[in-house]
All heavy atoms as an XYZ file, in Angstrom:
966
protein
N      96.090     63.613     -7.485
C      94.724     63.517     -7.917
C      93.979     64.732     -7.365
O      94.094     65.056     -6.194
C      94.127     62.211     -7.391
C      92.760     61.948     -7.846
S      92.122     60.284     -7.501
C      92.755     59.871     -5.913
N      93.231     65.403     -8.245
C      92.432     66.561     -7.820
C      90.994     66.366     -8.277
O      90.752     65.973     -9.411
C      92.966     67.837     -8.442
C      94.344     68.215     -7.977
C      94.723     69.519     -8.562
N      93.940     70.549     -7.864
C      94.274     71.817     -7.831
N      95.340     72.230     -8.458
N      93.539     72.687     -7.192
N      90.087     66.640     -7.378
C      88.670     66.597     -7.734
C      87.944     67.753     -7.069
O      88.323     68.190     -5.979
C      87.991     65.282     -7.292
O      88.065     65.177     -5.886
C      88.629     64.073     -7.931
N      86.941     68.252     -7.751
C      86.002     69.177     -7.138
C      84.712     69.152     -7.935
O      84.694     68.788     -9.101
C      86.557     70.602     -6.996
C      86.849     71.280     -8.315
O      85.944     71.334     -9.174
O      87.968     71.785     -8.499
N      83.648     69.492     -7.282
C      82.341     69.459     -7.918
C      81.273     69.769     -6.892
O      81.549     70.369     -5.857
N      80.060     69.358     -7.186
C      78.941     69.624     -6.294
C      77.964     68.454     -6.322
O      77.798     67.808     -7.360
C      78.218     70.898     -6.717
N      77.351     68.202     -5.177
C      76.310     67.178     -5.068
C      75.083     67.825     -4.453
O      75.190     68.567     -3.487
C      76.767     66.022     -4.182
C      77.855     65.186     -4.792
C      78.198     63.985     -3.926
O      77.566     62.929     -4.124
O      79.070     64.133     -3.060
N      73.935     67.527     -5.051
C      72.675     68.037     -4.542
C      71.734     66.867     -4.313
O      71.724     65.914     -5.087
C      72.037     68.993     -5.551
C      72.873     70.196     -5.985
C      72.209     70.893     -7.158
C      73.051     71.148     -4.823
N      70.944     66.959     -3.280
C      69.973     65.906     -3.007
C      68.763     66.477     -2.303
O      68.875     67.438     -1.537
N      67.611     65.909     -2.595
C      66.373     66.348     -1.976
C      65.500     65.135     -1.735
O      65.321     64.304     -2.633
C      65.632     67.335     -2.896
C      64.245     67.770     -2.457
C      64.315     68.621     -1.193
C      63.559     68.540     -3.577
N      64.979     65.021     -0.520
C      64.014     63.976     -0.165
C      62.739     64.668      0.286
O      62.807     65.645      1.036
C      64.549     63.100      0.966
C      65.793     62.350      0.612
C      66.293     61.525      1.796
O      65.575     61.258      2.740
N      67.542     61.131      1.737
N      61.606     64.165     -0.186
C      60.351     64.825      0.122
C      59.217     63.820      0.239
O      58.967     63.060     -0.691
C      60.024     65.835     -0.979
C      58.763     66.614     -0.762
C      58.855     67.548      0.426
O      59.862     68.191      0.639
N      57.818     67.591      1.237
N      58.506     63.817      1.368
C      57.281     63.013      1.417
C      56.221     63.717      0.562
O      56.050     64.932      0.641
C      56.903     63.009      2.897
C      57.637     64.147      3.515
C      58.809     64.450      2.641
N      55.531     62.967     -0.289
C      54.498     63.538     -1.148
C      53.122     63.387     -0.524
O      52.281     64.268     -0.638
C      54.548     62.884     -2.527
C      55.904     62.989     -3.248
C      55.866     62.224     -4.556
C      56.287     64.440     -3.473
N      52.898     62.251      0.109
C      51.676     61.995      0.872
C      52.098     61.170      2.087
O      53.297     60.933      2.283
C      50.630     61.194      0.042
O      51.130     59.878     -0.188
C      50.315     61.880     -1.279
N      51.154     60.679      2.851
C      51.484     59.854      4.010
C      52.166     58.551      3.597
O      52.951     57.984      4.354
C      50.220     59.551      4.812
N      51.910     58.051      2.389
C      52.487     56.770      1.965
C      53.390     56.872      0.742
O      54.016     55.895      0.362
C      51.368     55.762      1.682
O      50.516     56.253      0.673
N      53.484     58.029      0.121
C      54.285     58.202     -1.092
C      55.427     59.175     -0.809
O      55.199     60.244     -0.223
C      53.394     58.740     -2.213
C      53.919     58.703     -3.630
C      54.166     57.267     -4.085
C      52.918     59.378     -4.567
N      56.635     58.816     -1.191
C      57.789     59.672     -0.942
C      58.700     59.652     -2.166
O      58.673     58.731     -2.980
C      58.539     59.244      0.321
C      58.855     57.772      0.398
C      60.123     57.296      0.100
C      57.873     56.841      0.772
C      60.404     55.940      0.164
C      58.156     55.495      0.838
C      59.426     55.046      0.531
O      59.703     53.703      0.589
N      59.494     60.700     -2.310
C      60.341     60.845     -3.496
C      61.686     61.430     -3.097
O      61.827     62.072     -2.053
C      59.666     61.746     -4.518
N      62.674     61.213     -3.959
C      64.001     61.792     -3.767
C      64.636     62.015     -5.132
O      64.319     61.333     -6.107
C      64.883     60.861     -2.925
N      65.510     62.974     -5.186
C      66.265     63.264     -6.397
C      67.694     63.606     -5.971
O      67.910     64.186     -4.906
C      65.616     64.424     -7.207
C      65.582     65.707     -6.403
C      66.311     64.629     -8.530
N      68.662     63.205     -6.776
C      70.053     63.552     -6.490
C      70.768     63.867     -7.805
O      70.394     63.365     -8.873
C      70.774     62.419     -5.762
O      70.953     61.314     -6.614
N      71.775     64.710     -7.714
C      72.560     65.082     -8.889
C      73.993     65.330     -8.441
O      74.227     65.950     -7.393
C      71.995     66.347     -9.536
C      72.877     66.894    -10.639
C      72.965     66.255    -11.865
C      73.645     68.025    -10.430
C      73.789     66.732    -12.872
C      74.471     68.521    -11.425
C      74.531     67.874    -12.645
O      75.363     68.347    -13.624
N      74.943     64.847     -9.221
C      76.358     65.091     -8.963
C      76.990     65.699    -10.197
O      76.828     65.184    -11.310
C      77.095     63.788     -8.605
O      76.500     63.232     -7.433
C      78.570     64.038     -8.345
N      77.675     66.810     -9.991
C      78.453     67.455    -11.052
C      79.905     67.401    -10.622
O      80.268     67.963     -9.585
C      78.008     68.908    -11.245
C      78.920     69.686    -12.163
C      78.946     69.422    -13.528
C      79.758     70.672    -11.664
C      79.781     70.122    -14.371
C      80.602     71.376    -12.497
C      80.601     71.107    -13.850
O      81.447     71.797    -14.684
N      80.717     66.694    -11.378
C      82.140     66.566    -11.066
C      82.905     67.479    -12.014
O      83.150     67.137    -13.174
C      82.569     65.107    -11.212
C      83.919     64.722    -10.639
C      84.041     65.122     -9.173
C      84.128     63.227    -10.786
N      83.221     68.670    -11.535
C      83.862     69.686    -12.365
C      85.257     69.253    -12.807
O      85.588     69.267    -13.971
C      83.948     71.014    -11.603
C      84.718     72.059    -12.318
N      85.986     72.427    -11.956
C      84.401     72.803    -13.397
C      86.423     73.364    -12.779
N      85.471     73.612    -13.651
N      86.043     68.870    -11.824
C      87.414     68.485    -12.138
C      87.722     67.176    -11.428
O      87.491     67.036    -10.237
C      88.385     69.568    -11.680
C      89.830     69.208    -11.931
C      90.784     70.294    -11.517
N      90.432     70.866    -10.235
C      90.838     72.069     -9.847
N      91.576     72.798    -10.610
N      90.497     72.517     -8.654
N      88.241     66.236    -12.183
C      88.691     64.958    -11.628
C      89.876     64.556    -12.484
O      89.723     63.880    -13.492
C      87.593     63.913    -11.684
N      91.035     65.022    -12.106
C      92.189     64.797    -12.967
C      93.399     64.280    -12.204
O      93.561     64.517    -11.015
C      92.556     66.089    -13.704
C      92.941     67.216    -12.786
C      93.073     68.554    -13.497
O      92.320     68.813    -14.441
O      93.943     69.331    -13.081
N      94.208     63.564    -12.951
C      95.485     63.080    -12.455
C      96.466     64.244    -12.585
O      96.716     64.730    -13.682
C      95.933     61.882    -13.295
C      97.212     61.265    -12.801
O      98.096     62.002    -12.298
O      97.352     60.046    -12.936
N      96.997     64.705    -11.474
C      97.900     65.862    -11.509
C      99.171     65.583    -12.305
O      99.734     66.490    -12.903
C      98.263     66.292    -10.092
C      97.073     66.875     -9.357
C      97.396     67.229     -7.935
O      97.557     66.292     -7.131
O      97.482     68.432     -7.653
N      99.616     64.336    -12.350
C     100.839     64.000    -13.073
C     100.653     64.074    -14.585
O     101.548     64.504    -15.309
C     101.330     62.609    -12.679
N      99.474     63.651    -15.071
C      99.247     63.599    -16.523
C      98.304     64.695    -17.018
O      98.286     64.997    -18.208
C      98.643     62.245    -16.932
O      97.349     62.126    -16.329
C      99.536     61.091    -16.512
N      97.486     65.246    -16.133
C      96.494     66.228    -16.542
C      95.258     65.597    -17.163
O      94.337     66.295    -17.567
N      95.225     64.260    -17.240
C      94.083     63.554    -17.831
C      92.980     63.371    -16.802
O      93.247     63.201    -15.612
C      94.514     62.192    -18.361
C      95.517     62.198    -19.517
C      95.978     60.781    -19.827
C      94.907     62.855    -20.744
N      91.761     63.383    -17.293
C      90.604     63.139    -16.422
C      90.692     61.718    -15.865
O      91.087     60.784    -16.560
C      89.317     63.319    -17.221
C      88.080     63.285    -16.358
C      86.877     63.881    -17.089
N      85.713     63.852    -16.243
C      85.398     64.792    -15.360
N      86.163     65.840    -15.244
N      84.325     64.686    -14.613
N      90.346     61.546    -14.601
C      90.383     60.229    -13.969
C      89.389     59.288    -14.631
O      88.279     59.694    -14.992
C      90.067     60.344    -12.478
C      91.084     61.107    -11.636
C      90.558     61.294    -10.225
C      92.425     60.405    -11.630
N      89.778     58.052    -14.781
C      88.921     57.046    -15.394
C      87.677     56.800    -14.550
O      87.726     56.847    -13.321
C      89.671     55.720    -15.549
O      90.680     55.854    -16.507
N      86.577     56.519    -15.250
C      85.312     56.090    -14.640
C      84.710     57.133    -13.708
O      83.973     56.801    -12.785
C      85.490     54.753    -13.935
C      85.998     53.692    -14.883
C      86.186     52.344    -14.216
N      86.910     51.483    -15.127
C      88.002     50.820    -14.814
N      88.486     50.867    -13.601
N      88.603     50.077    -15.713
N      84.998     58.395    -13.931
C      84.412     59.487    -13.140
C      83.563     60.338    -14.077
O      84.081     61.203    -14.779
C      85.466     60.383    -12.496
C      86.527     59.767    -11.601
C      86.023     58.818    -10.564
N      86.984     58.482     -9.543
C      87.934     57.563     -9.654
N      88.106     56.905    -10.780
N      88.728     57.288     -8.646
N      82.240     60.113    -14.133
C      81.403     60.906    -15.031
C      81.296     62.352    -14.554
O      81.325     62.626    -13.350
C      80.050     60.213    -14.963
C      80.031     59.557    -13.629
C      81.461     59.158    -13.351
N      81.188     63.250    -15.494
C      80.999     64.661    -15.147
C      79.606     64.878    -14.551
O      79.425     65.678    -13.647
C      81.204     65.526    -16.384
C      81.330     66.979    -16.088
C      81.816     67.736    -17.301
C      82.569     68.955    -16.812
N      83.369     69.567    -17.831
N      78.597     64.152    -15.076
C      77.222     64.286    -14.613
C      76.659     62.922    -14.245
O      76.827     61.961    -14.988
C      76.333     64.878    -15.714
C      76.804     66.197    -16.218
N      76.530     67.374    -15.575
C      77.554     66.522    -17.298
C      77.073     68.369    -16.241
N      77.700     67.878    -17.286
N      75.977     62.844    -13.114
C      75.250     61.630    -12.736
C      74.123     62.029    -11.792
O      74.154     63.104    -11.190
C      76.173     60.598    -12.082
O      76.744     61.122    -10.897
N      73.130     61.162    -11.689
C      72.029     61.489    -10.804
C      71.018     60.369    -10.709
O      71.157     59.326    -11.357
N      69.999     60.593     -9.899
C      68.958     59.586     -9.722
C      67.630     60.233     -9.356
O      67.587     61.332     -8.805
C      69.359     58.586     -8.633
O      69.403     59.228     -7.375
N      66.571     59.513     -9.702
C      65.210     59.852     -9.285
C      64.657     58.635     -8.563
O      64.841     57.508     -9.013
C      64.328     60.163    -10.496
C      64.687     61.375    -11.320
C      63.827     61.415    -12.581
C      64.517     62.640    -10.514
N      63.976     58.859     -7.466
C      63.482     57.774     -6.619
C      62.029     58.060     -6.261
O      61.675     59.181     -5.901
C      64.336     57.709     -5.349
C      63.839     56.753     -4.314
C      64.315     55.462     -4.263
C      62.898     57.147     -3.369
C      63.867     54.574     -3.296
C      62.435     56.277     -2.404
C      62.924     54.981     -2.369
N      61.183     57.039     -6.352
C      59.799     57.152     -5.921
C      59.466     55.911     -5.102
O      59.713     54.790     -5.544
C      58.860     57.249     -7.129
C      57.394     57.511     -6.830
C      57.204     58.862     -6.134
C      56.592     57.472     -8.118
N      58.955     56.115     -3.897
C      58.638     54.999     -3.016
C      57.220     55.069     -2.506
O      56.628     56.148     -2.389
N      56.688     53.902     -2.195
C      55.331     53.802     -1.664
C      55.358     52.856     -0.471
O      55.922     51.769     -0.543
C      54.386     53.276     -2.744
C      52.990     53.057     -2.288
C      52.061     54.017     -1.959
C      52.343     51.808     -2.104
N      50.883     53.429     -1.589
C      51.022     52.063     -1.671
C      52.744     50.478     -2.265
C      50.120     51.065     -1.388
C      51.841     49.480     -1.987
C      50.537     49.774     -1.557
N      54.766     53.285      0.628
C      54.753     52.482      1.852
C      53.302     52.248      2.265
O      52.506     53.182      2.325
C      55.494     53.214      2.956
C      55.534     52.469      4.266
C      56.449     53.150      5.276
N      57.819     53.120      4.793
C      58.610     54.189      4.700
N      58.187     55.369      5.066
N      59.840     54.076      4.255
N      52.975     50.984      2.534
C      51.638     50.626      3.018
C      51.812     49.577      4.108
O      52.177     48.439      3.826
C      50.782     50.075      1.880
N      51.585     49.983      5.348
C      51.754     49.047      6.460
C      53.199     48.598      6.569
O      54.103     49.419      6.672
N      53.430     47.292      6.483
C      54.794     46.778      6.604
C      55.434     46.489      5.240
O      56.480     45.861      5.163
C      54.804     45.514      7.472
C      53.980     44.397      6.866
O      53.200     44.615      5.945
N      54.154     43.193      7.391
N      54.814     46.968      4.156
C      55.350     46.745      2.808
C      55.862     48.048      2.212
O      55.275     49.116      2.403
C      54.279     46.159      1.908
N      56.978     47.951      1.506
C      57.572     49.084      0.793
C      57.856     48.672     -0.643
O      58.366     47.566     -0.892
C      58.918     49.485      1.420
C      58.754     50.270      2.684
O      58.221     51.389      2.609
O      59.174     49.764      3.743
N      57.569     49.562     -1.567
C      57.908     49.352     -2.969
C      58.569     50.623     -3.470
O      58.141     51.728     -3.140
C      56.652     49.052     -3.811
O      56.058     47.851     -3.318
C      56.986     48.870     -5.271
N      59.629     50.477     -4.257
C      60.304     51.655     -4.784
C      60.757     51.418     -6.216
O      60.968     50.286     -6.649
C      61.498     52.022     -3.908
O      62.448     50.981     -3.920
N      60.889     52.529     -6.928
C      61.443     52.509     -8.275
C      62.498     53.611     -8.323
O      62.287     54.709     -7.798
C      60.346     52.689     -9.345
C      60.946     52.562    -10.741
C      59.614     54.001     -9.176
C      59.916     52.395    -11.831
N      63.644     53.268     -8.899
C      64.764     54.197     -8.965
C      65.276     54.252    -10.394
O      65.487     53.209    -11.022
C      65.922     53.750     -8.045
C      67.066     54.753     -8.083
C      65.452     53.535     -6.635
N      65.478     55.468    -10.899
C      66.113     55.652    -12.195
C      67.484     56.270    -11.947
O      67.591     57.330    -11.320
C      65.289     56.568    -13.099
C      65.921     56.738    -14.469
S      64.892     57.666    -15.632
C      64.882     59.265    -14.878
N      68.535     55.576    -12.389
C      69.907     56.024    -12.188
C      70.508     56.421    -13.529
O      70.443     55.648    -14.496
C      70.749     54.900    -11.583
C      70.257     54.321    -10.266
C      70.935     52.992     -9.992
C      70.524     55.284     -9.151
N      71.116     57.603    -13.599
C      71.748     58.083    -14.827
C      73.227     58.293    -14.548
O      73.607     58.955    -13.586
C      71.108     59.400    -15.264
C      71.773     60.085    -16.420
C      71.508     59.380    -17.707
N      72.109     60.108    -18.826
C      72.138     59.673    -20.044
N      71.578     58.511    -20.328
N      72.690     60.361    -20.993
N      74.068     57.702    -15.390
C      75.508     57.895    -15.310
C      75.966     58.462    -16.638
O      75.696     57.883    -17.692
C      76.233     56.558    -15.036
O      75.769     56.042    -13.786
C      77.733     56.740    -14.969
N      76.629     59.601    -16.613
C      77.090     60.262    -17.826
C      78.297     59.571    -18.434
O      78.906     58.694    -17.831
N      78.647     60.001    -19.652
C      79.827     59.418    -20.292
C      81.061     59.765    -19.473
O      81.103     60.764    -18.763
C      79.960     59.881    -21.736
C      80.347     61.313    -21.927
C      80.534     61.656    -23.403
O      79.957     60.990    -24.275
O      81.281     62.605    -23.667
N      82.053     58.890    -19.569
C      83.244     59.063    -18.763
C      84.426     58.388    -19.443
O      84.264     57.414    -20.175
C      83.051     58.508    -17.360
C      82.734     57.038    -17.325
C      81.459     56.767    -16.544
N      81.095     55.366    -16.641
C      80.266     54.894    -17.568
N      79.740     55.669    -18.451
N      79.963     53.618    -17.602
N      85.637     58.888    -19.177
C      86.819     58.256    -19.758
C      87.081     56.911    -19.103
O      86.759     56.694    -17.934
C      87.947     59.247    -19.472
C      87.465     60.082    -18.342
C      85.973     60.065    -18.389
N      87.654     56.014    -19.859
C      88.011     54.688    -19.362
C      89.195     54.227    -20.198
O      89.726     54.994    -21.005
C      86.825     53.722    -19.490
C      86.844     52.612    -18.440
O      87.948     52.258    -17.963
O      85.773     52.100    -18.112
N      89.605     53.000    -20.029
C      90.689     52.457    -20.850
C      90.366     51.022    -21.211
O      89.641     50.335    -20.480
C      92.032     52.542    -20.122
O      91.962     51.899    -18.880
N      90.892     50.606    -22.346
C      90.699     49.222    -22.766
C      91.424     48.305    -21.798
O      92.481     48.650    -21.267
C      91.226     49.025    -24.186
C      90.409     49.778    -25.220
C      90.928     49.576    -26.633
O      92.134     49.296    -26.806
O      90.122     49.696    -27.557
N      90.857     47.117    -21.579
C      91.424     46.180    -20.607
C      92.567     45.351    -21.174
O      93.204     44.595    -20.454
C      90.330     45.255    -20.082
N      92.814     45.472    -22.482
C      93.880     44.710    -23.128
C      94.821     45.666    -23.870
O      94.456     46.802    -24.168
C      93.302     43.654    -24.112
C      92.508     42.607    -23.368
C      92.456     44.312    -25.175
N      95.996     45.173    -24.158
C      96.985     45.970    -24.863
C      96.386     46.516    -26.148
O      95.690     45.778    -26.832
C      98.227     45.093    -25.163
C      99.378     45.866    -25.725
C     100.179     46.608    -24.884
C      99.629     45.875    -27.090
C     101.237     47.334    -25.396
C     100.668     46.594    -27.598
C     101.485     47.326    -26.754
N      96.508     47.760    -26.476
C      97.446     48.757    -25.968
C      96.905     49.633    -24.840
O      97.464     50.682    -24.558
C      97.738     49.602    -27.201
C      96.440     49.620    -27.930
C      95.831     48.264    -27.684
N      95.828     49.222    -24.177
C      95.250     49.936    -23.036
C      94.905     51.388    -23.378
O      95.134     52.301    -22.599
C      96.183     49.892    -21.813
C      96.654     48.516    -21.477
C      97.974     48.136    -21.698
C      95.769     47.574    -20.967
C      98.404     46.855    -21.388
C      96.200     46.290    -20.657
C      97.517     45.928    -20.879
N      94.385     51.591    -24.567
C      94.059     52.932    -25.054
C      92.935     53.561    -24.232
O      92.063     52.870    -23.719
C      93.637     52.853    -26.521
N      92.977     54.885    -24.126
C      91.890     55.613    -23.462
C      90.698     55.659    -24.402
O      90.842     55.869    -25.596
C      92.327     57.024    -23.079
C      93.232     56.995    -21.857
C      93.577     58.370    -21.329
N      92.480     59.165    -20.840
C      91.999     59.138    -19.603
N      92.499     58.304    -18.723
N      91.027     59.943    -19.238
N      89.529     55.432    -23.847
C      88.282     55.430    -24.616
C      87.233     56.212    -23.827
O      87.428     56.515    -22.658
C      87.775     53.992    -24.881
C      88.738     53.226    -25.769
C      87.555     53.253    -23.579
N      86.122     56.499    -24.473
C      84.995     57.125    -23.792
C      83.921     56.075    -23.598
O      83.461     55.474    -24.567
C      84.441     58.312    -24.609
O      85.464     59.304    -24.728
C      83.230     58.921    -23.923
N      83.560     55.836    -22.359
C      82.497     54.891    -22.042
C      81.184     55.666    -22.085
O      81.051     56.719    -21.457
C      82.734     54.275    -20.660
C      82.036     52.967    -20.476
O      81.146     52.612    -21.231
N      82.418     52.241    -19.440
N      80.208     55.160    -22.817
C      78.965     55.873    -23.059
C      78.107     56.016    -21.806
O      78.165     55.198    -20.894
C      78.154     55.164    -24.151
C      78.885     55.086    -25.447
N      79.107     56.191    -26.236
C      79.481     54.057    -26.082
C      79.788     55.840    -27.310
N      80.035     54.538    -27.230
N      77.285     57.052    -21.810
C      76.325     57.280    -20.728
C      75.248     56.205    -20.762
O      75.004     55.586    -21.804
C      75.691     58.653    -20.900
N      74.617     55.969    -19.616
C      73.526     55.002    -19.569
C      72.543     55.368    -18.467
O      72.865     56.102    -17.536
C      74.042     53.578    -19.370
C      74.760     53.347    -18.057
C      74.058     52.959    -16.919
C      76.140     53.506    -17.947
C      74.706     52.740    -15.719
C      76.793     53.292    -16.748
C      76.071     52.913    -15.637
O      76.713     52.709    -14.450
N      71.330     54.851    -18.601
C      70.279     55.029    -17.608
C      69.678     53.661    -17.320
O      69.379     52.917    -18.254
C      69.173     55.965    -18.135
O      69.770     57.225    -18.467
C      68.087     56.174    -17.099
N      69.543     53.329    -16.060
C      68.917     52.062    -15.679
C      67.781     52.350    -14.686
O      67.788     53.353    -13.986
C      69.909     51.047    -15.061
C      70.924     50.599    -16.088
C      70.588     51.603    -13.842
N      66.822     51.430    -14.662
C      65.695     51.526    -13.743
C      65.667     50.259    -12.897
O      65.728     49.153    -13.433
C      64.367     51.686    -14.515
C      64.400     52.989    -15.323
C      63.182     51.654    -13.560
C      63.244     53.150    -16.268
N      65.605     50.442    -11.589
C      65.540     49.323    -10.650
C      64.226     49.409     -9.865
O      63.750     50.498     -9.559
C      66.703     49.372     -9.653
C      68.073     49.268    -10.315
O      68.153     48.764    -11.451
O      69.054     49.698     -9.686
N      63.664     48.248     -9.534
C      62.429     48.168     -8.755
C      62.681     47.243     -7.568
O      63.328     46.206     -7.712
C      61.263     47.627     -9.613
C      59.995     47.506     -8.793
C      61.029     48.518    -10.821
N      62.165     47.617     -6.411
C      62.365     46.828     -5.197
C      61.059     46.762     -4.403
O      60.353     47.753     -4.277
C      63.451     47.491     -4.340
C      63.755     46.704     -3.092
O      64.235     45.583     -3.165
N      63.465     47.269     -1.938
N      60.739     45.594     -3.896
C      59.596     45.407     -3.004
C      60.064     44.595     -1.804
O      60.782     43.612     -1.970
C      58.442     44.656     -3.709
O      57.996     45.451     -4.801
C      57.286     44.408     -2.780
N      59.658     45.044     -0.627
C      60.026     44.313      0.588
C      58.891     44.357      1.590
O      58.066     45.264      1.564
C      61.302     44.878      1.201
C      61.174     46.311      1.671
C      62.500     46.854      2.158
O      63.556     46.448      1.702
N      62.442     47.767      3.106
N      58.866     43.346      2.460
C      57.857     43.252      3.510
C      58.580     43.016      4.826
O      59.357     42.067      4.950
C      56.864     42.097      3.232
C      55.844     41.999      4.354
C      56.186     42.291      1.896
N      58.347     43.881      5.791
C      58.971     43.730      7.108
C      58.138     42.754      7.941
O      56.959     42.985      8.202
C      59.062     45.084      7.799
C      60.098     46.005      7.157
C      60.165     47.371      7.836
N      58.887     48.066      7.931
C      58.274     48.689      6.927
N      58.812     48.681      5.731
N      57.118     49.302      7.116
N      58.775     41.663      8.326
C      58.122     40.636      9.148
C      58.924     40.481     10.431
O      59.677     39.524     10.597
C      58.053     39.307      8.384
C      57.366     39.338      7.016
C      57.546     38.016      6.296
C      55.894     39.678      7.182
N      58.786     41.439     11.312
C      59.581     41.424     12.544
C      61.040     41.684     12.222
O      61.380     42.690     11.605
N      61.921     40.758     12.597
C      63.344     40.927     12.314
C      63.728     40.373     10.942
O      64.880     40.464     10.541
C      64.196     40.223     13.394
O      63.857     38.832     13.403
C      63.956     40.825     14.764
N      62.790     39.827     10.222
C      63.023     39.233      8.901
C      62.355     40.121      7.840
O      61.178     40.464      7.975
C      62.432     37.816      8.877
C      62.610     37.090      7.584
C      63.868     36.785      7.095
C      61.501     36.715      6.848
C      64.030     36.114      5.903
C      61.638     36.037      5.650
C      62.917     35.738      5.172
N      63.094     40.490      6.811
C      62.555     41.342      5.748
C      62.889     40.747      4.389
O      63.925     41.045      3.805
C      63.112     42.778      5.840
O      62.865     43.289      7.149
C      62.451     43.694      4.813
N      62.028     39.887      3.859
C      62.278     39.363      2.510
C      62.020     40.465      1.479
O      61.217     41.381      1.703
C      61.257     38.232      2.367
C      60.176     38.569      3.321
C      60.816     39.334      4.437
N      62.731     40.371      0.362
C      62.565     41.378     -0.676
C      62.752     40.761     -2.054
O      63.347     39.700     -2.208
C      63.558     42.533     -0.493
C      64.984     42.144     -0.734
C      65.564     42.303     -1.982
C      65.754     41.624      0.291
C      66.882     41.952     -2.205
C      67.069     41.255      0.082
C      67.643     41.422     -1.178
N      62.236     41.460     -3.041
C      62.438     41.116     -4.446
C      62.952     42.374     -5.113
O      62.355     43.450     -4.964
C      61.124     40.654     -5.118
C      61.329     40.457     -6.618
C      60.604     39.401     -4.467
N      64.057     42.250     -5.826
C      64.639     43.405     -6.504
C      64.890     43.047     -7.953
O      65.485     42.014     -8.254
C      65.945     43.833     -5.841
C      66.532     45.075     -6.475
C      67.712     45.600     -5.694
C      68.180     46.914     -6.288
N      69.282     47.479     -5.524
N      64.427     43.910     -8.833
C      64.701     43.754    -10.260
C      65.618     44.896    -10.655
O      65.239     46.070    -10.552
C      63.405     43.792    -11.094
C      62.467     42.681    -10.660
C      63.736     43.704    -12.589
C      61.087     42.761    -11.270
N      66.820     44.558    -11.068
C      67.769     45.566    -11.514
C      67.735     45.653    -13.029
O      67.573     44.645    -13.711
C      69.182     45.225    -11.035
C      69.302     45.275     -9.520
C      70.701     44.981     -9.036
O      71.453     44.263     -9.726
O      71.047     45.475     -7.948
N      67.877     46.853    -13.548
C      67.892     47.098    -14.983
C      66.606     46.579    -15.637
O      66.628     45.760    -16.547
C      69.143     46.498    -15.626
C      69.386     47.005    -17.020
O      68.736     47.936    -17.483
N      70.321     46.376    -17.705
N      65.500     47.079    -15.154
C      64.175     46.644    -15.592
C      63.997     46.691    -17.116
O      63.377     45.807    -17.704
C      63.110     47.513    -14.918
C      61.658     47.185    -15.193
C      61.307     45.822    -14.602
C      60.765     48.264    -14.600
N      64.548     47.695    -17.774
C      64.391     47.853    -19.219
C      65.440     47.078    -20.019
O      65.482     47.167    -21.238
C      64.451     49.332    -19.595
N      66.290     46.319    -19.309
C      67.336     45.522    -19.948
C      68.263     46.376    -20.826
O      68.616     46.008    -21.943
C      66.736     44.371    -20.763
C      67.753     43.288    -21.034
O      68.702     43.105    -20.284
N      67.561     42.572    -22.130
N      68.654     47.525    -20.297
C      69.557     48.428    -20.991
C      70.941     47.802    -21.107
O      71.459     47.248    -20.145
C      69.658     49.765    -20.216
O      68.358     50.319    -20.099
C      70.591     50.736    -20.887
N      71.531     47.899    -22.294
C      72.897     47.405    -22.497
C      73.864     48.518    -22.111
O      73.795     49.613    -22.668
C      73.102     46.988    -23.938
C      72.237     45.804    -24.344
C      72.408     45.460    -25.804
N      73.793     45.163    -26.131
C      74.324     43.941    -26.180
N      73.555     42.899    -25.939
N      75.588     43.762    -26.476
N      74.736     48.231    -21.146
C      75.705     49.240    -20.711
C      76.918     48.564    -20.115
O      76.911     47.361    -19.834
C      75.072     50.218    -19.706
C      74.751     49.605    -18.357
C      75.611     49.783    -17.288
C      73.602     48.850    -18.163
C      75.316     49.244    -16.037
C      73.295     48.318    -16.932
C      74.159     48.508    -15.879
O      73.876     47.962    -14.655
N      77.960     49.346    -19.926
C      79.203     48.853    -19.320
C      79.642     49.834    -18.246
O      79.951     50.983    -18.551
C      80.288     48.728    -20.387
C      79.964     47.726    -21.469
C      81.012     47.686    -22.583
O      81.882     48.566    -22.658
O      80.940     46.746    -23.385
N      79.642     49.400    -16.992
C      80.175     50.249    -15.926
C      81.679     50.399    -16.111
O      82.241     51.457    -15.858
C      79.878     49.639    -14.554
C      78.431     49.760    -14.155
C      78.176     49.263    -12.749
O      79.029     49.508    -11.860
O      77.131     48.649    -12.544
N      82.319     49.316    -16.530
C      83.737     49.306    -16.857
C      83.831     48.933    -18.334
O      83.256     47.927    -18.757
C      84.508     48.289    -15.993
C      85.963     48.227    -16.406
C      84.362     48.643    -14.519
N      84.534     49.740    -19.121
C      84.606     49.523    -20.562
C      85.077     48.106    -20.892
O      86.058     47.617    -20.333
C      85.564     50.549    -21.202
C      85.576     50.472    -22.690
C      84.586     51.101    -23.425
C      86.551     49.765    -23.360
C      84.580     51.035    -24.802
C      86.560     49.693    -24.732
C      85.560     50.328    -25.457
N      84.335     47.447    -21.772
C      84.687     46.103    -22.223
C      84.059     44.982    -21.406
O      84.227     43.821    -21.733
N      83.352     45.336    -20.325
C      82.729     44.325    -19.462
C      81.243     44.641    -19.332
O      80.863     45.553    -18.606
C      83.396     44.298    -18.087
C      84.832     43.907    -18.121
C      85.830     44.858    -18.281
C      85.195     42.567    -18.034
C      87.165     44.487    -18.344
C      86.521     42.197    -18.089
C      87.511     43.156    -18.237
N      80.413     43.900    -20.034
C      78.966     44.157    -20.005
C      78.408     43.969    -18.607
O      78.813     43.079    -17.868
C      78.259     43.219    -20.981
N      77.469     44.818    -18.253
C      76.839     44.738    -16.930
C      75.515     44.020    -17.034
O      74.939     43.870    -18.072
C      76.619     46.130    -16.366
O      77.870     46.748    -16.109
């Protein structure tokens, strides 16, 4: 198995209570040396955007995650190689720190995007 690529990330406070982050991954090569085929479920491009707000003991954040198209295989015979489509999801999280207890509410896939992390299995 051979892989190489690059990952970039940046975190930046925007104000005293607002902060942001961005990340990007470029996977140049991810291949099985025996077959020369690209490794399954390894997107060439992926990344995220993050925006957070902090007020006292409360934090709220929104994250947009992008996963590029990637090779996969069918889960049933004949186990053919397929291309799993790219997708973007948005997650929202709110939490309140109460001493050693931190309750939170998290909404994953806010826009109800239809996607499959693994081909043939809806997420």
